[in-house]
DRENDO-1510 file (C-alpha; in Angstrom, 1 decimal, always signed):
<recs>
REC; n; res; u; v; w
REC; 1; MET; +39.0; -33.3; -11.6 .
REC; 2; ASP; +36.1; -32.6; -9.3 .
REC; 3; THR; +33.7; -29.7; -9.6 .
REC; 4; ALA; +35.4; -27.5; -7.0 .
REC; 5; SER; +38.8; -28.0; -8.6 .
REC; 6; ALA; +37.5; -27.3; -12.1 .
REC; 7; ALA; +35.9; -24.1; -10.9 .
REC; 8; GLU; +39.1; -23.1; -9.3 .
REC; 9; ALA; +41.1; -23.9; -12.4 .
REC; 10; THR; +38.9; -21.7; -14.6 .
REC; 11; GLN; +38.5; -18.9; -12.1 .
REC; 12; PRO; +39.2; -15.6; -13.8 .
REC; 13; PRO; +40.4; -12.5; -12.0 .
REC; 14; SER; +37.7; -10.1; -10.9 .
REC; 15; GLU; +37.4; -6.8; -12.6 .
REC; 16; LEU; +38.8; -5.3; -9.4 .
REC; 17; GLU; +41.9; -7.5; -9.6 .
REC; 18; SER; +42.4; -7.5; -13.4 .
REC; 19; GLY; +44.4; -4.3; -13.5 .
REC; 20; ASN; +42.0; -2.9; -16.2 .
REC; 21; ARG; +41.3; +0.2; -14.0 .
REC; 22; ALA; +41.1; +3.9; -14.4 .
REC; 23; THR; +42.2; +4.9; -11.0 .
REC; 24; GLY; +43.2; +8.4; -9.8 .
REC; 25; LYS; +41.8; +11.0; -7.4 .
REC; 26; GLY; +40.3; +13.0; -10.3 .
REC; 27; ARG; +38.4; +10.0; -11.6 .
REC; 28; VAL; +37.2; +9.1; -8.1 .
REC; 29; LEU; +35.9; +12.6; -7.5 .
REC; 30; ALA; +34.2; +12.6; -10.9 .
REC; 31; TRP; +32.6; +9.3; -10.1 .
REC; 32; ALA; +31.5; +10.5; -6.6 .
REC; 33; ALA; +30.0; +13.7; -8.2 .
REC; 34; TRP; +27.3; +11.5; -9.6 .
REC; 35; ASP; +26.4; +10.4; -6.1 .
REC; 36; TRP; +26.5; +14.1; -5.0 .
REC; 37; GLY; +24.0; +14.9; -7.8 .
REC; 38; SER; +21.8; +11.9; -7.3 .
REC; 39; ALA; +20.9; +13.3; -3.8 .
REC; 40; ALA; +18.5; +15.7; -5.6 .
REC; 41; PHE; +16.4; +12.7; -6.5 .
REC; 42; ASN; +17.0; +10.6; -3.4 .
REC; 43; ALA; +16.9; +13.2; -0.6 .
REC; 44; VAL; +14.8; +16.0; -2.1 .
REC; 45; MET; +12.3; +14.1; -4.4 .
REC; 46; THR; +11.8; +10.7; -2.8 .
REC; 47; THR; +12.5; +11.3; +0.8 .
REC; 48; PHE; +12.2; +14.7; +2.4 .
REC; 49; VAL; +10.3; +17.1; +0.1 .
REC; 50; PHE; +8.3; +15.9; -2.8 .
REC; 51; THR; +6.9; +12.7; -1.4 .
REC; 52; VAL; +6.0; +14.6; +1.7 .
REC; 53; TYR; +4.1; +17.0; -0.6 .
REC; 54; LEU; +2.5; +14.0; -2.3 .
REC; 55; THR; +1.3; +12.5; +0.9 .
REC; 56; SER; -0.1; +15.8; +2.3 .
REC; 57; ASN; -3.8; +16.5; +2.8 .
REC; 58; ALA; -3.9; +18.3; -0.6 .
REC; 59; PHE; -3.8; +14.8; -2.2 .
REC; 60; GLY; -6.5; +13.2; -0.1 .
REC; 61; GLY; -4.9; +12.6; +3.3 .
REC; 62; GLU; -1.7; +11.2; +4.7 .
REC; 63; ASP; -2.8; +7.6; +5.2 .
REC; 64; GLN; -4.5; +7.1; +1.8 .
REC; 65; ALA; -1.8; +8.9; -0.2 .
REC; 66; SER; +1.0; +7.0; +1.6 .
REC; 67; ALA; -0.7; +3.7; +0.7 .
REC; 68; VAL; -1.0; +4.8; -3.0 .
REC; 69; LEU; +2.7; +5.8; -3.0 .
REC; 70; GLY; +3.7; +2.5; -1.5 .
REC; 71; GLY; +1.8; +0.6; -4.1 .
REC; 72; ALA; +3.4; +2.6; -7.0 .
REC; 73; LEU; +6.9; +1.9; -5.6 .
REC; 74; ALA; +6.1; -1.8; -5.3 .
REC; 75; ILE; +5.1; -1.9; -9.0 .
REC; 76; ALA; +8.3; +0.0; -9.9 .
REC; 77; GLY; +10.3; -2.6; -8.0 .
REC; 78; LEU; +8.7; -5.4; -10.1 .
REC; 79; ALA; +9.8; -3.7; -13.3 .
REC; 80; ILE; +13.3; -3.3; -12.0 .
REC; 81; ALA; +13.5; -6.9; -11.0 .
REC; 82; LEU; +12.6; -8.1; -14.5 .
REC; 83; LEU; +14.8; -5.7; -16.5 .
REC; 84; ALA; +17.9; -4.7; -14.4 .
REC; 85; PRO; +20.2; -7.7; -14.9 .
REC; 86; VAL; +19.7; -7.8; -18.6 .
REC; 87; THR; +20.4; -4.1; -18.9 .
REC; 88; GLY; +23.6; -4.6; -17.0 .
REC; 89; GLN; +24.6; -7.7; -19.1 .
REC; 90; ARG; +24.0; -5.9; -22.4 .
REC; 91; SER; +26.1; -2.9; -21.3 .
REC; 92; ASP; +28.9; -5.3; -20.4 .
REC; 93; ASN; +28.7; -7.2; -23.6 .
REC; 94; GLY; +28.5; -4.1; -25.8 .
REC; 95; GLY; +31.1; -2.1; -23.9 .
REC; 96; ARG; +28.5; +0.6; -23.2 .
REC; 97; ARG; +28.5; +1.0; -19.4 .
REC; 98; LYS; +29.1; +4.7; -19.6 .
REC; 99; LEU; +26.6; +5.3; -22.4 .
REC; 100; TRP; +23.7; +3.6; -20.5 .
REC; 101; LEU; +24.7; +5.4; -17.3 .
REC; 102; GLY; +24.2; +8.7; -19.3 .
REC; 103; VAL; +20.9; +7.6; -21.0 .
REC; 104; ASN; +19.3; +6.5; -17.8 .
REC; 105; THR; +20.5; +9.6; -15.8 .
REC; 106; VAL; +18.9; +11.9; -18.4 .
REC; 107; ALA; +15.7; +9.9; -18.1 .
REC; 108; VAL; +15.6; +10.4; -14.4 .
REC; 109; ALA; +16.3; +14.1; -14.8 .
REC; 110; VAL; +13.4; +14.5; -17.3 .
REC; 111; LEU; +10.9; +12.6; -15.2 .
REC; 112; THR; +12.0; +14.7; -12.2 .
REC; 113; GLY; +11.4; +17.9; -14.1 .
REC; 114; LEU; +8.0; +16.8; -15.2 .
REC; 115; CYS; +6.9; +16.7; -11.5 .
REC; 116; PHE; +6.5; +20.4; -11.9 .
REC; 117; PHE; +3.1; +19.6; -13.4 .
REC; 118; VAL; +1.8; +17.8; -10.3 .
REC; 119; PHE; -0.6; +20.4; -8.9 .
REC; 120; PRO; -1.9; +20.1; -5.2 .
REC; 121; ARG; -5.2; +18.4; -6.0 .
REC; 122; PRO; -6.3; +14.7; -5.4 .
REC; 123; GLU; -6.6; +14.1; -9.2 .
REC; 124; PHE; -2.9; +14.8; -9.6 .
REC; 125; LEU; -1.8; +12.1; -7.1 .
REC; 126; LEU; -1.6; +9.4; -9.7 .
REC; 127; LEU; +0.5; +11.5; -12.0 .
REC; 128; GLY; +2.9; +12.4; -9.1 .
REC; 129; VAL; +3.4; +8.8; -7.8 .
REC; 130; THR; +3.8; +7.5; -11.4 .
REC; 131; LEU; +6.6; +10.0; -12.2 .
REC; 132; ILE; +8.3; +9.2; -8.9 .
REC; 133; ALA; +7.9; +5.4; -9.6 .
REC; 134; LEU; +9.3; +5.7; -13.1 .
REC; 135; GLY; +12.1; +7.9; -11.9 .
REC; 136; ASN; +13.0; +5.1; -9.4 .
REC; 137; VAL; +13.1; +2.5; -12.3 .
REC; 138; PHE; +15.5; +4.5; -14.4 .
REC; 139; PHE; +17.5; +5.6; -11.4 .
REC; 140; GLU; +18.1; +1.9; -10.6 .
REC; 141; PHE; +19.1; +1.2; -14.2 .
REC; 142; ALA; +21.6; +4.0; -14.0 .
REC; 143; GLY; +22.8; +2.7; -10.6 .
REC; 144; VAL; +23.6; -0.7; -12.1 .
REC; 145; ASN; +26.2; +0.9; -14.4 .
REC; 146; TYR; +27.4; +3.4; -11.8 .
REC; 147; ASN; +28.0; +0.8; -9.1 .
REC; 148; ALA; +29.8; -1.4; -11.7 .
REC; 149; MET; +32.2; +1.5; -12.3 .
REC; 150; LEU; +33.4; +1.1; -8.7 .
REC; 151; ALA; +35.6; -1.7; -9.8 .
REC; 152; GLN; +37.1; +0.5; -12.5 .
REC; 153; ILE; +38.2; +3.3; -10.2 .
REC; 154; SER; +39.4; +1.5; -7.1 .
REC; 155; THR; +41.8; -1.2; -6.0 .
REC; 156; PRO; +41.4; -4.2; -3.7 .
REC; 157; THR; +43.0; -2.3; -0.8 .
REC; 158; ASN; +40.9; +0.9; -1.0 .
REC; 159; ILE; +37.5; -0.2; -2.5 .
REC; 160; GLY; +35.8; +0.1; +0.9 .
REC; 161; LYS; +37.0; +3.7; +1.3 .
REC; 162; VAL; +36.1; +4.6; -2.3 .
REC; 163; SER; +32.6; +3.2; -1.9 .
REC; 164; GLY; +32.1; +4.9; +1.4 .
REC; 165; PHE; +33.4; +8.2; +0.0 .
REC; 166; GLY; +30.9; +7.9; -2.8 .
REC; 167; TRP; +28.0; +7.4; -0.3 .
REC; 168; GLY; +29.4; +10.2; +1.8 .
REC; 169; MET; +29.4; +12.6; -1.2 .
REC; 170; GLY; +25.8; +11.6; -1.8 .
REC; 171; TYR; +24.8; +12.5; +1.7 .
REC; 172; LEU; +26.7; +15.8; +1.6 .
REC; 173; GLY; +25.2; +16.6; -1.7 .
REC; 174; GLY; +21.9; +16.1; -0.1 .
REC; 175; ILE; +22.7; +18.6; +2.6 .
REC; 176; VAL; +23.7; +21.3; +0.1 .
REC; 177; ALA; +20.7; +20.6; -2.2 .
REC; 178; LEU; +18.3; +20.7; +0.8 .
REC; 179; LEU; +19.8; +24.0; +2.1 .
REC; 180; VAL; +19.3; +25.5; -1.4 .
REC; 181; VAL; +15.7; +24.2; -1.5 .
REC; 182; LEU; +15.1; +25.6; +2.0 .
REC; 183; GLN; +16.5; +29.0; +1.2 .
REC; 184; LEU; +15.0; +29.4; -2.2 .
REC; 185; PHE; +11.6; +27.6; -2.1 .
REC; 186; VAL; +10.4; +26.5; +1.4 .
REC; 187; GLN; +11.5; +29.4; +3.6 .
REC; 188; PRO; +12.8; +31.8; +1.0 .
REC; 189; SER; +15.4; +34.4; +2.1 .
REC; 190; PHE; +14.1; +36.9; -0.4 .
REC; 191; ASP; +11.0; +37.6; -2.4 .
REC; 192; TRP; +11.0; +36.1; -5.9 .
REC; 193; PHE; +8.4; +34.4; -8.1 .
REC; 194; GLY; +9.7; +30.9; -7.0 .
REC; 195; ALA; +8.7; +31.7; -3.4 .
REC; 196; SER; +5.0; +31.8; -4.3 .
REC; 197; THR; +2.9; +29.2; -2.5 .
REC; 198; GLU; -0.1; +29.6; -4.9 .
REC; 199; ASP; -0.8; +26.1; -6.3 .
REC; 200; SER; +2.3; +25.0; -4.5 .
REC; 201; LEU; +4.5; +26.7; -7.1 .
REC; 202; ASN; +7.4; +26.8; -4.8 .
REC; 203; ILE; +7.3; +23.0; -4.2 .
REC; 204; ARG; +6.7; +22.2; -7.9 .
REC; 205; LEU; +9.8; +24.4; -8.8 .
REC; 206; VAL; +11.8; +22.1; -6.4 .
REC; 207; ALA; +11.3; +19.4; -9.0 .
REC; 208; VAL; +12.8; +21.6; -11.7 .
REC; 209; PHE; +15.8; +22.5; -9.5 .
REC; 210; SER; +16.3; +18.8; -8.6 .
REC; 211; ALA; +16.3; +17.8; -12.3 .
REC; 212; LEU; +19.0; +20.4; -13.1 .
REC; 213; TRP; +21.1; +19.6; -10.0 .
REC; 214; PHE; +21.2; +15.9; -10.9 .
REC; 215; PHE; +22.0; +16.5; -14.6 .
REC; 216; ILE; +24.8; +19.0; -13.9 .
REC; 217; PHE; +26.7; +16.9; -11.3 .
REC; 218; ALA; +26.2; +13.7; -13.3 .
REC; 219; MET; +28.2; +15.0; -16.2 .
REC; 220; PRO; +31.8; +14.7; -14.9 .
REC; 221; VAL; +31.9; +10.9; -14.7 .
REC; 222; LEU; +30.8; +10.7; -18.3 .
REC; 223; PHE; +33.9; +12.6; -19.3 .
REC; 224; ALA; +36.5; +11.5; -16.7 .
REC; 225; VAL; +36.0; +7.7; -16.6 .
REC; 226; PRO; +36.8; +5.8; -19.9 .
REC; 227; GLU; +34.1; +3.7; -21.5 .
REC; 228; LEU; +34.1; +0.0; -20.7 .
REC; 229; PRO; +36.4; -1.9; -23.2 .
REC; 230; ARG; +34.3; -3.9; -25.6 .
REC; 231; PRO; +34.9; -7.6; -25.1 .
REC; 232; ALA; +37.1; -9.1; -27.9 .
REC; 233; ARG; +34.5; -11.8; -28.6 .
REC; 234; ALA; +31.4; -9.9; -27.8 .
REC; 235; LYS; +28.3; -11.6; -29.2 .
REC; 236; HIS; +25.1; -9.7; -29.8 .
REC; 237; LEU; +22.2; -11.4; -28.1 .
REC; 238; GLY; +18.5; -10.7; -28.6 .
REC; 239; PHE; +16.6; -9.4; -25.7 .
REC; 240; LEU; +15.0; -12.8; -24.8 .
REC; 241; ALA; +18.2; -14.6; -25.4 .
REC; 242; SER; +19.8; -12.4; -22.8 .
REC; 243; TYR; +17.6; -14.0; -20.2 .
REC; 244; GLY; +18.8; -17.4; -21.3 .
REC; 245; LEU; +22.4; -16.3; -20.7 .
REC; 246; LEU; +21.4; -14.8; -17.4 .
REC; 247; LEU; +19.9; -18.1; -16.2 .
REC; 248; ARG; +23.0; -20.0; -17.3 .
REC; 249; ARG; +25.2; -17.6; -15.3 .
REC; 250; ILE; +23.0; -17.8; -12.2 .
REC; 251; LYS; +23.3; -21.6; -12.3 .
REC; 252; ALA; +27.1; -21.3; -12.7 .
REC; 253; ILE; +27.3; -18.8; -9.8 .
REC; 254; TYR; +25.3; -21.2; -7.6 .
REC; 255; ALA; +27.5; -24.2; -8.6 .
REC; 256; THR; +30.8; -22.4; -8.0 .
REC; 257; SER; +30.0; -19.8; -5.4 .
REC; 258; PRO; +26.7; -20.5; -3.6 .
REC; 259; HIS; +27.4; -17.9; -1.0 .
REC; 260; THR; +27.3; -15.2; -3.6 .
REC; 261; ILE; +23.7; -16.2; -4.3 .
REC; 262; TYR; +23.1; -16.3; -0.5 .
REC; 263; PHE; +24.5; -12.8; -0.2 .
REC; 264; LEU; +22.4; -11.5; -3.1 .
REC; 265; LEU; +19.3; -12.9; -1.4 .
REC; 266; ALA; +20.2; -11.5; +2.0 .
REC; 267; SER; +21.1; -8.1; +0.7 .
REC; 268; ALA; +17.9; -8.1; -1.4 .
REC; 269; VAL; +15.9; -8.2; +1.8 .
REC; 270; PHE; +17.9; -5.8; +4.0 .
REC; 271; ARG; +18.5; -3.3; +1.2 .
REC; 272; ASP; +14.7; -3.1; +0.7 .
REC; 273; GLY; +14.4; -2.2; +4.4 .
REC; 274; LEU; +17.2; +0.4; +4.0 .
REC; 275; ALA; +15.5; +2.0; +1.0 .
REC; 276; ALA; +12.2; +2.2; +3.0 .
REC; 277; VAL; +13.9; +4.0; +5.9 .
REC; 278; PHE; +14.7; +6.9; +3.5 .
REC; 279; THR; +11.6; +6.6; +1.4 .
REC; 280; PHE; +9.2; +6.8; +4.3 .
REC; 281; GLY; +11.3; +8.7; +6.8 .
REC; 282; GLY; +10.2; +12.1; +5.9 .
REC; 283; ILE; +6.6; +10.9; +5.5 .
REC; 284; ILE; +6.6; +9.5; +9.1 .
REC; 285; ALA; +8.3; +12.7; +10.4 .
REC; 286; ALA; +5.5; +14.8; +9.0 .
REC; 287; GLY; +2.5; +12.5; +9.4 .
REC; 288; THR; +3.3; +10.9; +12.8 .
REC; 289; PHE; +5.4; +13.4; +14.6 .
REC; 290; GLY; +3.8; +16.6; +13.2 .
REC; 291; PHE; +6.9; +18.1; +11.5 .
REC; 292; GLU; +6.3; +21.0; +9.2 .
REC; 293; LEU; +8.0; +20.8; +5.8 .
REC; 294; SER; +10.8; +23.1; +7.0 .
REC; 295; GLN; +11.3; +20.9; +10.1 .
REC; 296; VAL; +11.6; +17.9; +7.9 .
REC; 297; ILE; +14.2; +19.6; +5.8 .
REC; 298; PHE; +16.2; +20.7; +8.9 .
REC; 299; PHE; +16.1; +17.1; +10.1 .
REC; 300; ALA; +17.2; +15.9; +6.7 .
REC; 301; ILE; +20.2; +18.2; +6.8 .
REC; 302; PHE; +21.4; +17.0; +10.1 .
REC; 303; GLY; +20.6; +13.4; +9.1 .
REC; 304; ASN; +22.7; +13.7; +6.0 .
REC; 305; VAL; +25.6; +15.0; +8.0 .
REC; 306; VAL; +25.4; +12.0; +10.3 .
REC; 307; ALA; +24.9; +9.6; +7.4 .
REC; 308; ALA; +27.9; +11.0; +5.6 .
REC; 309; VAL; +30.1; +10.4; +8.7 .
REC; 310; GLY; +28.7; +6.9; +9.0 .
REC; 311; ALA; +29.4; +6.0; +5.4 .
REC; 312; VAL; +33.0; +7.3; +5.5 .
REC; 313; VAL; +33.8; +5.6; +8.8 .
REC; 314; GLY; +32.1; +2.5; +7.6 .
REC; 315; GLY; +34.3; +2.5; +4.5 .
REC; 316; PHE; +37.5; +2.6; +6.5 .
REC; 317; LEU; +36.2; -0.2; +8.7 .
REC; 318; ASP; +35.2; -2.2; +5.6 .
REC; 319; ASP; +38.8; -2.3; +4.4 .
REC; 320; ARG; +39.9; -3.5; +7.8 .
REC; 321; VAL; +37.3; -5.9; +9.2 .
REC; 322; GLY; +35.5; -6.7; +6.0 .
REC; 323; PRO; +32.1; -5.7; +4.6 .
REC; 324; LYS; +30.0; -8.5; +6.3 .
REC; 325; ALA; +30.9; -7.3; +9.8 .
REC; 326; VAL; +30.1; -3.7; +8.9 .
REC; 327; ILE; +26.7; -4.6; +7.4 .
REC; 328; MET; +25.7; -6.8; +10.4 .
REC; 329; GLY; +26.6; -4.1; +12.9 .
REC; 330; SER; +24.7; -1.5; +11.0 .
REC; 331; LEU; +21.6; -3.7; +10.8 .
REC; 332; VAL; +21.6; -4.2; +14.5 .
REC; 333; GLY; +21.9; -0.5; +15.1 .
REC; 334; LEU; +19.0; +0.2; +12.7 .
REC; 335; LEU; +16.8; -2.3; +14.5 .
REC; 336; VAL; +17.4; -0.8; +17.9 .
REC; 337; ALA; +16.8; +2.8; +16.7 .
REC; 338; GLY; +13.7; +1.9; +14.7 .
REC; 339; THR; +12.2; -0.1; +17.5 .
REC; 340; MET; +12.7; +2.9; +19.9 .
REC; 341; ILE; +10.8; +5.2; +17.4 .
REC; 342; LEU; +8.0; +2.7; +17.1 .
REC; 343; VAL; +7.6; +2.1; +20.9 .
REC; 344; LEU; +8.0; +5.6; +22.1 .
REC; 345; GLY; +6.0; +7.2; +19.3 .
REC; 346; ASN; +4.8; +10.9; +19.6 .
REC; 347; GLY; +4.0; +10.8; +23.3 .
REC; 348; SER; +5.9; +12.5; +26.1 .
REC; 349; TYR; +8.2; +10.4; +28.3 .
REC; 350; VAL; +10.6; +10.8; +31.1 .
REC; 351; PHE; +13.9; +9.2; +30.2 .
REC; 352; PHE; +16.7; +9.2; +32.8 .
REC; 353; GLY; +15.1; +12.1; +34.6 .
REC; 354; THR; +14.6; +14.1; +31.4 .
REC; 355; ALA; +11.2; +14.8; +29.8 .
REC; 356; TRP; +11.1; +13.8; +26.1 .
REC; 357; ALA; +8.6; +15.0; +23.6 .
REC; 358; GLY; +7.7; +12.9; +20.5 .
REC; 359; SER; +9.7; +15.2; +18.3 .
REC; 360; THR; +12.8; +14.7; +20.5 .
REC; 361; THR; +12.3; +10.9; +20.1 .
REC; 362; PHE; +12.4; +11.2; +16.3 .
REC; 363; TRP; +15.4; +13.6; +16.3 .
REC; 364; VAL; +17.5; +11.3; +18.5 .
REC; 365; PHE; +16.6; +7.9; +17.1 .
REC; 366; GLY; +16.0; +9.1; +13.6 .
REC; 367; LEU; +19.6; +10.4; +13.5 .
REC; 368; PHE; +20.8; +7.0; +14.7 .
REC; 369; LEU; +18.9; +5.4; +11.8 .
REC; 370; CYS; +20.8; +7.8; +9.4 .
REC; 371; LEU; +24.1; +6.8; +11.1 .
REC; 372; PHE; +23.7; +3.2; +10.2 .
REC; 373; VAL; +22.1; +3.2; +6.8 .
REC; 374; GLY; +25.2; +4.5; +4.9 .
REC; 375; PRO; +27.7; +1.9; +6.1 .
REC; 376; ALA; +25.2; -0.9; +5.3 .
REC; 377; GLN; +24.7; +0.4; +1.7 .
REC; 378; SER; +28.3; +1.2; +1.1 .
REC; 379; SER; +29.7; -2.1; +2.3 .
REC; 380; SER; +27.0; -4.1; +0.4 .
REC; 381; ARG; +28.2; -2.4; -2.8 .
REC; 382; ALA; +31.9; -3.0; -2.0 .
REC; 383; TYR; +31.1; -6.7; -1.1 .
REC; 384; LEU; +29.8; -7.4; -4.5 .
REC; 385; ALA; +32.4; -5.4; -6.4 .
REC; 386; ARG; +35.1; -7.6; -4.8 .
REC; 387; LEU; +33.5; -10.7; -6.4 .
REC; 388; ALA; +32.5; -9.6; -9.9 .
REC; 389; PRO; +34.4; -11.5; -12.7 .
REC; 390; ASN; +36.0; -9.3; -15.3 .
REC; 391; GLY; +33.5; -8.7; -18.1 .
REC; 392; GLU; +30.4; -9.5; -15.9 .
REC; 393; THR; +30.4; -6.7; -13.3 .
REC; 394; GLY; +27.5; -4.8; -14.8 .
REC; 395; GLU; +25.5; -8.0; -15.1 .
REC; 396; LEU; +26.2; -8.9; -11.5 .
REC; 397; PHE; +25.2; -5.5; -10.3 .
REC; 398; GLY; +22.1; -5.9; -12.5 .
REC; 399; LEU; +21.4; -9.1; -10.7 .
REC; 400; TYR; +22.1; -7.2; -7.4 .
REC; 401; ALA; +19.4; -4.7; -8.4 .
REC; 402; THR; +17.1; -7.5; -9.5 .
REC; 403; THR; +17.3; -9.6; -6.4 .
REC; 404; GLY; +16.8; -6.4; -4.4 .
REC; 405; ARG; +13.8; -5.3; -6.4 .
REC; 406; ALA; +12.4; -8.8; -6.7 .
REC; 407; VAL; +11.5; -8.4; -3.0 .
REC; 408; SER; +11.2; -4.6; -3.1 .
REC; 409; PHE; +7.5; -5.0; -2.6 .
REC; 410; LEU; +8.2; -6.3; +0.9 .
REC; 411; ALA; +8.9; -3.1; +2.8 .
REC; 412; PRO; +6.3; -0.9; +0.9 .
REC; 413; ALA; +3.7; -3.6; +1.1 .
REC; 414; LEU; +4.3; -4.3; +4.8 .
REC; 415; PHE; +4.4; -0.6; +5.5 .
REC; 416; THR; +1.1; -0.3; +3.8 .
REC; 417; LEU; -0.3; -3.4; +5.4 .
REC; 418; CYS; +0.6; -2.3; +8.9 .
REC; 419; ILE; -1.0; +1.1; +8.3 .
REC; 420; THR; -4.2; -0.6; +7.0 .
REC; 421; VAL; -4.4; -3.1; +9.9 .
REC; 422; ALA; -3.8; -0.4; +12.4 .
REC; 423; THR; -6.2; +2.2; +11.0 .
REC; 424; PRO; -9.4; +0.8; +12.6 .
REC; 425; LEU; -7.6; -0.1; +15.8 .
REC; 426; VAL; -5.9; +3.2; +16.8 .
REC; 427; ALA; -6.8; +6.9; +17.0 .
REC; 428; ALA; -7.0; +9.0; +13.8 .
REC; 429; GLY; -3.5; +9.9; +12.6 .
REC; 430; GLU; -1.8; +7.2; +14.6 .
REC; 431; ALA; -1.9; +4.4; +12.1 .
REC; 432; GLN; +1.0; +5.7; +10.0 .
REC; 433; ARG; +3.5; +5.1; +12.8 .
REC; 434; TRP; +2.8; +1.4; +12.7 .
REC; 435; GLY; +4.2; +1.3; +9.2 .
REC; 436; ILE; +7.6; +1.4; +11.0 .
REC; 437; LEU; +6.9; -2.2; +12.2 .
REC; 438; GLY; +6.8; -3.4; +8.6 .
REC; 439; ILE; +10.2; -1.9; +7.9 .
REC; 440; MET; +11.7; -3.4; +11.0 .
REC; 441; VAL; +10.5; -6.8; +10.1 .
REC; 442; VAL; +12.2; -6.6; +6.7 .
REC; 443; LEU; +15.5; -5.4; +8.3 .
REC; 444; LEU; +15.4; -8.3; +10.8 .
REC; 445; ALA; +14.8; -10.8; +8.1 .
REC; 446; GLY; +17.8; -9.5; +6.1 .
REC; 447; LEU; +20.0; -9.8; +9.1 .
REC; 448; LEU; +19.0; -13.4; +9.8 .
REC; 449; VAL; +19.5; -14.5; +6.2 .
REC; 450; LEU; +23.0; -12.8; +6.2 .
REC; 451; LEU; +24.3; -14.5; +9.3 .
REC; 452; PRO; +25.5; -17.8; +7.6 .
REC; 453; VAL; +26.9; -16.1; +4.5 .
REC; 454; LYS; +30.6; -16.3; +4.0 .
REC; 455; PRO; +32.6; -13.0; +3.6 .
REC; 456; PRO; +33.9; -12.2; +0.1 .
REC; 457; ASN; +37.5; -13.2; +0.8 .
REC; 458; LYS; +36.2; -16.8; +1.1 .
REC; 459; THR; +34.1; -16.6; -2.0 .
REC; 460; SER; +34.8; -16.6; -5.8 .
REC; 461; ILE; +32.8; -16.8; -9.0 .
REC; 462; ALA; +33.7; -18.6; -12.2 .
REC; 463; LEU; +33.3; -16.8; -15.5 .
REC; 464; VAL; +30.6; -18.0; -17.9 .
REC; 465; PRO; +31.0; -17.2; -21.6 .
REC; 466; ALA; +28.2; -15.7; -23.6 .
REC; 467; SER; +28.2; -18.4; -26.2 .
</recs>
């Protein structure tokens, strides 16, 4: 029997196809509630409010603080790359997917709450970026187990819609969280101690709010979705031995399903660009286009509405035309919108007989960026969940996180490099805009690597035992 025939003969059902699922509307809602709660970390802390605060003049200037933040996130990406697949593997082998989702979620909430102690002075910049970077590490660890649960609560015919619904809930949760932040802390509707701007108390209290928001909405999934069944022949492996098993499984995946490896590599690149769009979006709005914090939040609210619509529509398309087509279309849309923001910048232009200010440019094409990010993220997750062998879903999503974070230095590093190169060549305050070029290069590279990859219905993975 040749290698291909042997692989086909030993091909196990994926977790999605195995029938070992906990489906139902209630469980899908509980699962999606985690995405809703996670928006407090993604939208409020790392995109539109707290990182904008960290890169303000209070911490030494926009350009310098942006570079420090980019460096910290690059280091966090390296830690994720080294540890994520093993954490997923060990939760699979021990039947502890839900347990580790809970542990890592609590860690993110605690680190978020500690951002309250980041006072608006340059000496606190390192503390702030460290807490955000560590929060990103534990958030990715939690995401490994959360994403793996997608196969538990969906079926082969609705996985695209369920994944898109989760992303949509995340964006809508971001809208509500940002509205609360706006009304209570940034532009308070009534006078209370949290509205005080002395020592940026109002912004520091946003961190406390975000921690509680995430913790509360993360709870339902821990009660509604059953724990992963412990494998009958589960074998306890030491930490270093887990890497040996990981390497054997990577070799087996490459031997039986090379296009899975190709997809992991392609998605690693374009997902880093997607993450950078959100991480640096609020920073660019404030630094390059002169948005006040309240304007950044208003943009974030509209952006999340558009992103939620994009994710849900993309989920329906995913189940009909397949995830690869959705991802590629989204990447092309992102490249067009990002290029327009870079080229037009903050100047005034006449477009089809209408005068456009720089802020209008960002509103129009920034919203187009939001429209396309959600479908690319959702379909990428659904693509991999369609492939994961039963008993290895967490590990495969850990590998998904690792391949993503193995190159996660790319977008932050190119963002920082472009700013650094542009600084002596352009007027003061203009260098930050050129960081967009670094992000666009990463998205284009991801699209080019994805082009030859086979869609998931033409790909399968053989199971590799732990022993």
